[in-house]
C-alpha positions as CSV (number, residue, x, y, z in Angstrom):
1,X,0.1,0.0,0.0
2,X,2.8,2.5,0.9
3,X,4.8,1.7,-2.2
4,X,1.6,2.3,-4.3
5,X,1.0,5.6,-2.6
6,X,4.5,6.8,-3.1
7,X,4.2,5.9,-6.8
8,X,0.9,7.7,-7.1
9,X,2.3,10.7,-5.3
10,X,5.3,10.6,-7.6
11,X,3.2,10.5,-10.7
12,X,1.1,13.3,-9.6
13,X,4.1,15.5,-8.9
14,X,5.5,14.5,-12.3
15,X,2.4,15.5,-14.1
16,X,2.2,18.9,-12.0
17,X,6.0,19.6,-13.0
18,X,5.2,18.7,-16.5
19,X,2.3,21.3,-16.5
20,X,4.4,23.9,-15.2
21,X,7.1,23.1,-18.0
22,X,4.4,23.1,-20.8
23,X,3.0,26.4,-19.4
24,X,6.4,28.0,-19.6
25,X,7.0,26.6,-23.2
26,X,3.7,27.8,-24.3
27,X,4.4,31.4,-23.0
28,X,7.7,31.4,-24.7
29,X,6.3,30.2,-28.1
30,X,3.4,32.8,-27.6
31,X,6.1,35.5,-27.5
32,X,7.6,34.5,-30.6
33,X,4.3,33.5,-32.6
34,X,1.5,35.7,-31.5
35,X,-0.9,33.9,-33.7
36,X,-0.5,30.6,-32.1
37,X,-3.3,30.0,-29.3
38,X,-2.3,28.7,-26.0
39,X,-4.0,27.3,-22.8
40,X,-5.6,30.2,-20.6
41,X,-3.4,30.7,-17.5
42,X,-6.5,30.4,-15.1
43,X,-7.3,26.9,-16.4
44,X,-3.8,25.8,-15.8
45,X,-3.6,27.1,-12.4
46,X,-6.9,25.3,-11.4
47,X,-5.6,22.2,-12.8
48,X,-2.4,22.6,-10.7
49,X,-4.3,23.2,-7.6
50,X,-6.4,20.2,-8.1
51,X,-3.4,18.0,-8.5
52,X,-1.8,19.5,-5.6
53,X,-5.0,18.8,-3.5
54,X,-5.1,15.3,-4.6
55,X,-1.4,14.8,-3.5
56,X,-2.0,16.3,-0.2
57,X,-4.9,14.1,0.6
58,X,-2.9,11.0,-0.5
59,X,-0.1,11.9,1.9
60,X,-2.5,12.7,4.8
61,X,-4.2,9.2,4.3
62,X,-0.7,7.6,4.2
63,X,0.3,9.1,7.6
64,X,-3.2,8.3,9.0
65,X,-2.9,4.7,7.9
66,X,0.6,4.4,9.3
67,X,-0.5,5.5,12.6
68,X,-3.2,2.9,13.0
69,X,-2.2,-0.6,14.0
70,X,-2.3,-3.2,11.3
71,X,-4.9,-5.9,11.7
72,X,-3.2,-8.4,9.5
73,X,0.3,-7.9,11.0
74,X,-0.2,-6.7,14.7
75,X,2.8,-5.4,16.4
76,X,4.3,-8.3,18.7
77,X,5.1,-5.7,21.5
78,X,1.3,-5.0,21.8
79,X,0.4,-8.6,22.3
80,X,-0.3,-9.7,25.8
81,X,1.0,-13.2,26.7
82,X,-0.4,-15.2,29.6
83,X,1.4,-18.4,29.0
84,X,4.3,-18.9,31.3
85,X,6.2,-21.2,28.9
86,X,5.6,-18.9,25.9
87,X,6.3,-15.7,27.8
88,X,9.5,-17.2,29.2
89,X,10.6,-18.3,25.8
90,X,10.2,-14.8,24.4
91,X,11.8,-13.3,27.3
92,X,15.0,-15.5,27.3
93,X,15.5,-15.5,23.4
94,X,14.5,-11.9,22.5
95,X,14.5,-9.6,25.6
96,X,17.1,-10.8,28.0
97,X,20.1,-10.3,25.5
98,X,19.2,-6.6,25.3
99,X,18.7,-5.9,28.8
100,X,21.5,-3.5,30.1
101,X,21.5,-3.0,33.8
102,X,23.1,0.0,35.4
103,X,22.7,0.2,39.2
104,X,24.6,0.6,42.4
105,X,24.4,-3.1,43.6
106,X,27.2,-4.0,45.8
107,X,29.1,-6.9,44.4
108,X,30.7,-8.4,47.6
109,X,30.5,-7.8,51.3
110,X,29.7,-4.2,52.3
111,X,31.1,-2.5,55.5
112,X,30.0,0.1,58.0
113,X,31.0,3.1,55.7
114,X,28.8,1.8,53.0
115,X,25.8,1.6,55.4
116,X,26.4,5.1,56.8
117,X,26.6,6.5,53.3
118,X,23.4,4.9,52.3
119,X,21.7,6.0,55.5
120,X,22.7,9.6,54.9
121,X,21.4,9.6,51.3
122,X,18.3,8.1,52.4
123,X,17.8,10.9,55.0
124,X,18.4,13.5,52.4
125,X,15.9,12.1,50.0
126,X,13.3,11.5,52.6
127,X,13.7,14.9,54.3
128,X,13.5,16.6,50.9
129,X,10.2,14.7,50.1
130,X,8.7,15.3,53.3
131,X,8.9,19.1,52.5
132,X,8.2,19.1,48.9
133,X,5.7,16.1,48.4
134,X,2.3,16.7,50.0
135,X,1.4,13.0,50.0
136,X,4.9,11.5,51.1
137,X,5.3,8.7,52.2
138,X,2.0,7.3,50.9
139,X,2.1,8.5,47.3
140,X,2.4,6.4,44.0
141,X,4.3,5.1,42.3
142,X,6.1,2.7,44.6
143,X,9.9,2.9,43.9
144,X,11.4,-0.5,43.7
145,X,15.2,-1.4,43.5
146,X,15.8,-4.7,41.8
147,X,19.1,-6.4,42.9
148,X,21.5,-7.4,40.1
149,X,22.0,-10.8,41.5
150,X,24.6,-13.0,39.8
151,X,23.0,-14.9,36.9
152,X,23.3,-18.3,38.6
153,X,20.4,-17.1,40.8
154,X,18.3,-15.6,37.9
155,X,18.9,-16.2,34.2
156,X,20.5,-19.6,34.6
157,X,17.6,-21.0,36.7
158,X,15.2,-19.7,34.1
159,X,17.2,-21.5,31.2
160,X,17.3,-24.6,33.4
161,X,13.4,-24.7,33.6
162,X,13.2,-23.9,29.9
163,X,15.7,-26.5,28.6
164,X,14.1,-29.3,30.8
165,X,10.5,-28.4,30.4
166,X,9.7,-30.8,27.6
167,X,12.0,-33.7,28.6
168,X,11.3,-34.1,32.3
169,X,8.9,-36.5,33.6
170,X,9.5,-35.8,37.2
171,X,6.7,-35.8,39.7
172,X,6.3,-35.0,43.4
173,X,5.5,-37.6,46.0
174,X,1.7,-36.9,45.4
175,X,2.1,-37.3,41.6
176,X,1.9,-33.7,40.5
177,X,4.2,-32.7,37.6
178,X,7.1,-30.7,39.0
179,X,7.2,-28.2,36.0
180,X,3.4,-27.7,36.3
181,X,3.9,-26.9,39.9
182,X,6.6,-24.4,39.0
183,X,4.3,-22.7,36.6
184,X,1.6,-22.5,39.2
185,X,4.0,-20.6,41.6
186,X,5.8,-18.5,39.0
187,X,4.8,-15.2,40.5
188,X,8.5,-14.4,40.9
189,X,9.1,-14.6,37.1
190,X,6.0,-12.4,36.2
191,X,6.9,-9.7,38.8
192,X,10.7,-9.6,37.8
193,X,10.1,-9.8,34.1
194,X,7.8,-6.7,34.2
195,X,10.1,-4.8,36.6
196,X,13.2,-5.0,34.4
197,X,11.4,-4.3,31.2
198,X,12.3,-1.0,29.4
199,X,9.8,1.8,30.7
200,X,8.6,2.3,27.1
201,X,7.1,-1.3,27.2
202,X,5.7,-1.2,30.7
203,X,2.0,-0.3,31.5
204,X,1.8,-0.2,35.2
205,X,1.7,3.2,36.9
206,X,1.8,1.8,40.5
207,X,5.4,0.8,40.4
208,X,8.7,2.3,39.0
209,X,12.0,0.8,39.0
210,X,14.9,2.9,40.4
211,X,18.6,2.3,39.9
212,X,20.0,3.9,43.0
213,X,19.5,2.2,46.5
214,X,18.9,5.5,48.3
215,X,15.9,6.3,46.0
216,X,14.0,3.0,46.9
217,X,11.0,2.3,49.0
218,X,11.5,-1.5,48.6
219,X,14.1,-3.9,47.4
220,X,13.1,-6.8,45.2
221,X,15.2,-10.0,45.4
222,X,15.0,-11.8,42.1
223,X,15.8,-15.3,43.3
224,X,13.8,-18.2,41.8
225,X,13.3,-20.2,45.0
226,X,10.8,-22.7,43.5
227,X,12.7,-23.5,40.4
228,X,15.9,-24.2,42.5
229,X,14.0,-26.3,45.0
230,X,12.5,-28.6,42.3
231,X,15.2,-28.8,39.8
232,X,18.4,-29.0,41.9
233,X,19.6,-31.9,44.0
234,X,18.6,-31.6,47.6
235,X,22.1,-30.8,49.1
236,X,23.0,-28.6,46.1
237,X,19.8,-26.7,46.6
238,X,20.5,-26.2,50.4
239,X,24.0,-24.8,49.6
240,X,22.5,-22.6,46.8
241,X,20.0,-21.2,49.4
242,X,22.8,-20.4,51.7
243,X,24.9,-18.7,49.1
244,X,21.9,-16.6,47.9
245,X,21.3,-15.6,51.5
246,X,24.7,-14.4,52.2
247,X,24.7,-12.4,48.9
248,X,21.6,-10.5,50.0
249,X,22.4,-10.0,53.7
250,X,25.8,-8.6,52.7
251,X,23.9,-5.6,50.9
252,X,24.2,-2.3,52.9
253,X,20.3,-1.8,52.3
254,X,19.7,-5.1,54.1
255,X,21.8,-4.2,56.9
256,X,20.2,-0.8,57.2
257,X,16.6,-2.1,57.6
258,X,17.5,-5.9,58.7
259,X,15.5,-6.8,55.6
260,X,12.1,-5.1,56.4
261,X,11.9,-3.3,53.1
262,X,13.1,-6.4,51.0
263,X,10.6,-8.5,49.1
264,X,11.2,-12.3,48.8
265,X,9.1,-14.4,46.4
266,X,8.7,-17.6,48.5
267,X,5.5,-18.7,46.9
268,X,5.9,-22.5,47.0
269,X,5.5,-23.6,50.8
270,X,8.5,-25.9,50.4
271,X,10.8,-23.3,48.9
272,X,13.7,-21.5,50.8
273,X,12.7,-23.5,53.9
274,X,16.1,-24.2,55.2
275,X,17.1,-20.5,55.6
276,X,13.7,-18.8,56.2
277,X,14.4,-18.0,59.8
278,X,17.4,-15.7,58.6
279,X,14.9,-13.5,56.4
280,X,11.8,-13.5,58.7
281,X,11.7,-9.7,58.8
282,X,11.4,-9.5,55.1
283,X,8.1,-9.3,53.0
284,X,7.3,-12.7,51.8
285,X,5.1,-13.3,48.8
286,X,3.1,-16.3,49.8
287,X,0.2,-18.4,48.6
288,X,-1.4,-18.3,52.1
289,X,-0.5,-18.1,55.7
290,X,-1.1,-21.8,56.8
291,X,-1.6,-21.5,60.5
292,X,-1.4,-25.2,60.8
293,X,2.3,-24.8,61.5
294,X,3.1,-27.5,58.9
295,X,4.8,-25.1,56.4
296,X,5.8,-21.8,58.4
297,X,7.0,-21.5,61.9
298,X,5.2,-19.2,64.5
299,X,6.4,-15.6,64.0
300,X,7.7,-16.2,60.6
301,X,4.5,-14.9,58.5
302,X,1.8,-12.4,59.3
303,X,-0.7,-10.4,57.2
304,X,0.8,-7.2,58.6
305,X,4.3,-8.1,57.1
306,X,3.7,-10.4,54.2
307,X,1.5,-10.6,51.1
308,X,-0.7,-13.3,49.7
309,X,-0.5,-13.7,45.9
310,X,-2.8,-15.9,43.7
311,X,-1.6,-19.0,42.2
312,X,-1.0,-18.9,38.3
313,X,-4.3,-20.5,37.0
314,X,-3.9,-24.0,35.5
315,X,-6.6,-23.2,33.0
316,X,-7.2,-20.7,30.3
317,X,-9.4,-17.6,31.1
318,X,-12.9,-17.8,29.7
319,X,-13.4,-14.4,28.1
320,X,-16.5,-12.6,27.4
321,X,-17.3,-14.6,24.3
322,X,-16.6,-17.8,26.3
323,X,-18.8,-16.8,29.1
324,X,-21.6,-16.0,26.7
325,X,-21.4,-19.3,24.9
326,X,-20.9,-21.4,28.1
327,X,-23.8,-19.8,30.0
328,X,-26.6,-22.3,28.6
329,X,-24.2,-25.2,28.9
330,X,-23.7,-24.8,32.6
331,X,-26.0,-27.7,33.7
332,X,-23.8,-29.2,36.4
333,X,-24.6,-27.8,39.8
334,X,-21.3,-28.5,41.5
335,X,-17.9,-29.7,40.1
336,X,-14.6,-30.9,41.5
337,X,-11.7,-32.6,40.0
338,X,-8.6,-33.2,42.0
339,X,-6.9,-35.3,44.7
340,X,-9.4,-36.3,47.5
341,X,-6.6,-37.5,49.8
342,X,-4.7,-34.7,51.5
343,X,-3.0,-34.0,54.7
344,X,-3.7,-31.4,57.4
345,X,-6.6,-29.2,56.7
346,X,-7.1,-30.9,53.3
347,X,-8.6,-34.0,55.1
348,X,-11.9,-32.3,54.6
349,X,-11.8,-33.3,51.0
350,X,-12.2,-37.0,51.7
351,X,-15.3,-36.1,53.8
352,X,-16.7,-33.9,51.2
353,X,-16.1,-36.7,48.6
354,X,-17.9,-39.2,50.5
355,X,-20.9,-36.8,51.2
356,X,-21.3,-35.6,47.6
357,X,-20.6,-38.7,45.8
358,X,-23.4,-39.9,43.6
359,X,-25.6,-36.7,44.4
360,X,-27.5,-35.5,41.3
361,X,-26.1,-32.7,39.2
362,X,-22.8,-33.1,41.2
363,X,-19.5,-34.2,39.7
364,X,-16.7,-35.3,42.2
365,X,-13.8,-37.0,40.4
366,X,-10.1,-37.8,41.1
367,X,-7.5,-36.2,38.9
368,X,-4.0,-34.7,38.5
369,X,-2.8,-31.4,37.1
370,X,-1.1,-32.7,33.9
371,X,-2.2,-31.7,30.5
372,X,-4.8,-34.1,30.3
373,X,-6.0,-33.2,33.7
374,X,-6.0,-29.5,32.7
375,X,-8.4,-30.1,29.7
376,X,-10.8,-32.2,32.0
377,X,-10.8,-29.6,34.7
378,X,-11.3,-26.7,32.2
379,X,-14.1,-28.4,30.4
380,X,-15.9,-29.4,33.7
381,X,-15.6,-26.0,35.2
382,X,-17.1,-24.3,32.1
383,X,-20.1,-26.6,32.2
384,X,-20.8,-26.0,36.0
385,X,-22.4,-23.2,38.0
386,X,-20.4,-23.9,41.1
387,X,-16.9,-25.3,41.7
388,X,-15.9,-26.8,45.0
389,X,-12.7,-25.3,46.3
390,X,-11.6,-27.1,49.6
391,X,-8.3,-26.8,51.4
392,X,-5.5,-28.8,50.2
393,X,-2.2,-29.7,52.0
394,X,-2.3,-25.8,52.7
395,X,-5.6,-23.8,53.2
396,X,-5.3,-22.7,49.6
397,X,-5.0,-24.3,46.1
398,X,-4.9,-23.1,42.5
399,X,-8.4,-24.5,42.1
400,X,-9.9,-21.4,43.4
401,X,-8.3,-19.2,40.8
402,X,-9.1,-21.8,38.1
403,X,-12.7,-21.5,39.0
404,X,-12.7,-17.7,39.0
405,X,-11.2,-17.4,35.4
406,X,-13.6,-20.1,34.3
407,X,-16.6,-18.2,35.3
408,X,-17.6,-20.9,37.8
409,X,-18.7,-19.6,41.2
410,X,-16.2,-20.9,43.9
411,X,-17.5,-22.7,46.9
412,X,-14.7,-22.1,49.5
413,X,-14.6,-24.7,52.2
414,X,-11.2,-23.7,54.1
415,X,-11.5,-22.3,57.5
416,X,-7.9,-21.1,57.6
417,X,-7.8,-19.6,54.2
418,X,-6.3,-16.0,53.6
419,X,-7.2,-14.5,50.2
420,X,-5.1,-12.4,47.8
421,X,-5.6,-8.6,47.7
422,X,-8.4,-8.7,50.2
423,X,-7.8,-5.3,51.2
424,X,-8.9,-4.2,47.6
425,X,-11.2,-7.1,46.5
426,X,-14.4,-8.2,48.1
427,X,-14.7,-12.0,47.8
428,X,-18.2,-12.2,48.9
429,X,-19.3,-10.8,45.6
430,X,-17.7,-13.7,43.7
431,X,-17.6,-16.8,45.9
432,X,-19.9,-18.8,48.4
433,X,-17.9,-19.1,51.6
434,X,-19.0,-21.8,54.0
435,X,-17.5,-23.5,57.1
436,X,-16.2,-26.9,57.2
437,X,-18.5,-28.0,59.9
438,X,-21.6,-27.0,57.8
439,X,-20.2,-28.4,54.4
440,X,-19.9,-32.1,55.8
441,X,-23.4,-32.2,57.2
442,X,-25.5,-34.6,55.2
443,X,-27.4,-32.8,52.4
444,X,-26.6,-29.3,53.8
445,X,-24.2,-28.0,51.1
446,X,-26.2,-29.2,48.0
447,X,-29.4,-27.6,49.5
448,X,-27.5,-24.5,50.2
449,X,-26.4,-24.2,46.6
450,X,-29.8,-24.9,45.2
451,X,-31.3,-22.2,47.3
452,X,-29.7,-19.4,45.3
453,X,-32.2,-18.1,42.8
454,X,-31.2,-17.4,39.2
455,X,-30.9,-13.7,39.8
456,X,-28.4,-14.3,42.6
457,X,-26.5,-16.7,40.4
458,X,-26.4,-14.1,37.4
459,X,-25.0,-11.5,40.0
460,X,-22.2,-13.8,41.1
461,X,-21.3,-14.5,37.4
462,X,-21.3,-10.9,36.5
463,X,-18.9,-10.2,39.3
464,X,-16.7,-13.1,38.3
465,X,-16.5,-11.6,34.7
466,X,-15.1,-8.5,36.2
467,X,-12.8,-9.9,38.7
468,X,-11.1,-12.6,36.6
469,X,-8.6,-10.1,35.2
470,X,-7.3,-9.6,38.7
471,X,-5.8,-13.2,38.7
472,X,-4.2,-13.4,35.2
473,X,-0.5,-12.8,35.1
474,X,0.7,-11.5,31.8
475,X,3.5,-10.0,29.8
476,X,3.4,-7.0,29.7
477,X,1.7,-6.7,33.1
478,X,-1.8,-5.2,32.8
479,X,-3.4,-2.5,34.8
480,X,-5.5,-4.1,37.6
481,X,-3.8,-7.5,37.1
482,X,-2.2,-9.3,39.8
483,X,1.1,-7.7,39.3
484,X,-0.5,-4.1,39.6
485,X,-2.6,-5.1,42.7
486,X,0.7,-6.6,44.3
487,X,2.3,-3.2,44.3
488,X,-0.8,-1.4,45.5
489,X,-1.0,-3.7,48.4
490,X,2.7,-3.3,49.2
491,X,2.5,0.4,49.1
492,X,0.2,0.1,52.2
493,X,3.1,-1.4,54.2
494,X,5.5,1.4,53.6
495,X,5.0,3.8,56.7
496,X,5.1,0.8,59.1
497,X,8.3,-0.6,57.6
498,X,9.9,2.9,57.9
499,X,8.8,3.1,61.5
500,X,10.4,-0.3,62.5
501,X,13.5,0.4,60.3
502,X,14.1,3.7,62.1
503,X,13.4,2.4,65.5
504,X,15.6,-0.6,65.0
505,X,18.5,2.0,64.2
506,X,18.2,4.0,67.4
507,X,17.2,1.3,70.1
508,X,20.0,0.3,72.3
509,X,20.8,-3.3,71.2
510,X,19.8,-6.0,73.7
511,X,17.7,-3.4,75.9
512,X,14.4,-4.7,74.6
513,X,12.8,-6.5,71.7
514,X,11.0,-4.6,69.0
515,X,7.3,-4.3,69.7
516,X,5.2,-6.6,67.4
517,X,1.8,-8.3,67.3
518,X,1.8,-11.7,65.9
519,X,-1.8,-12.7,65.6
520,X,-1.1,-16.5,65.3
521,X,-3.2,-19.4,66.4
522,X,-3.4,-23.0,65.3
523,X,-6.0,-24.8,63.4
524,X,-7.7,-26.2,66.3
525,X,-9.2,-29.2,64.3
526,X,-6.1,-30.4,62.7
527,X,-3.0,-29.3,64.5
528,X,-3.9,-28.7,68.2
529,X,-2.0,-31.8,69.5
530,X,1.1,-31.3,67.5
531,X,1.5,-27.6,68.4
532,X,0.5,-27.7,72.1
533,X,4.1,-28.0,73.2
534,X,5.1,-25.1,71.2
535,X,2.2,-23.0,72.5
536,X,2.8,-24.0,76.2
C-alpha cells in the first residue's frame, strides 16, 4: 500500500511539474508566434491546484494509515502473553540479551561505611520529599530497586527450566508434575520480568524501578526459589540457598533495615525453607499463611508483614465470548476434579467426597494437574455453575483461581484461608464461603447451593467476569492485573516498615525486643495436638 501511494504521489508530482514546464513553453512560443493559441493561465492554475490537493490528501491518508495498528500484521510488542512457557521463551530469546542493567548493587560484602553513606542519602531524600511532596510517604508510584544478582540465581535458573520443560517426567510424591507446579508458583518470574522491562514497554503506573538504592522504597530479590527447590539436588539446593542468603544479607540496604523493606518471592510452601528464619523480617510473597504450623513456623509470617498472591491458574481464562457461549451449557450444579486424599486441613476433601458422591447434578472425580487433567478440569468448570474449592495440604489451592477465571462460582471450604488482595477485593461478591462443619453435614451443601435463585447466580457470574482479570498474570503486566494489585497492596506497608527500620537503628541493642503483634493461632481441628508443646 505504501509503495503504491509513493508511486501515485510521484506520478502526480511528475504531471504537475510537466504542466508547469508546458505552461512555460507555451508562454515562450506565444511571445515568438503571437498567432499561436495557448491554454489560458487560469485553467492551468486550477488544474495545478487540483493535482496539488489530490497529492496532499494522499499524503495525509498515508500518515493516518501508518499511525493505525495493522490488523493483519499486529505489532508483537502490543500482544499480551499469559502463558508462562511462551512468555519465558520470548523473554530469554529476545528480551534478555538486550537488557542492560546500570545500578549501584554492591558486588561483595559491604562495610559500615557503605551502610552509613546509604543512610545519609536516604535521610536527605526523605527529608526533601517530606517538604516537597504533600502525600509523602504514601504516594504512588512505589519505587522499587531490583538487585542485580549473579546470573546463576536468575537467568541460569530460568534457562534450566526452559531446557528441561519438555524432557522431564519428574513428579512430586503426590504425583503432581514438577514443571507444572513451578508454573503455578511462577509469581517471581512475572513480577521480575515486568520490573526489568524498558519503561517504554511497561504499562503499570503503580510501580517504577529505580537504579540507586537510596531512592528505593522497597528492594526486590530476584531469586527463583521454587525452580531451584524442584530442579536442583537436595544438598545442592541447600548450599545454593545459603549462598543466595549471604549475597543478599551482605547488601548495605539489608543491613540498614534488617530486611524489612526487602521482598522475597517464597510462593511455594516448600521453597527456601532451610534459611527462612534468617529472612523473617522481610516481606514474603506467599500463597497463604497456613496457620497449621506445617509449612511456616510461628512468628515467621503475618498479614501485617507479608503478602498473599494468587496462584497462576492451571486453565485458560474464559473471556466474554466464552462466558456468553458457556452460559446455557452450565448444567452441572457443583464440580470438583482433583485429589481427594490430602493432609492437614485438606482432610476435609475426603469427607466432602464421601458426602457428595452420587448426588444428582454433582461431579466429584479424582485427577491430576497434567495436560490431560487441565483439559478435563477446564471443560468441567465451564459446564458448571459452582466449583468446589476445599483446602489442600495448605489452606489454599490453585483450584480457586481456576474457578474464577472459568466463570464458575467458587464454593470455598477452607476455614484457615487467607485470600489475595483482600484489602482491595471483596470475595463475597464472587464466591460462596461456607464453614467446614456446615459443608460436611448430610445434604447441607447441595441444599444451600440450590437455594440461590437465578438472579443471585447471575449476579455472582457478572462479578466473576469483572474480577477474573485480577488473577491473570501476563507480559506485559496489565493495569488491575495481579502484578498491579501486588504493588498497590505493598504500598500500604511502607509507613510501618519505615517506623520499624528507624526504631531499630536507634534502640539500644539488647535493651528490649521490638514491639510487634503476631496474631497467630493454630488450626484447632487439625493441629492442636502437634503444636500444644510449642504454645505452652
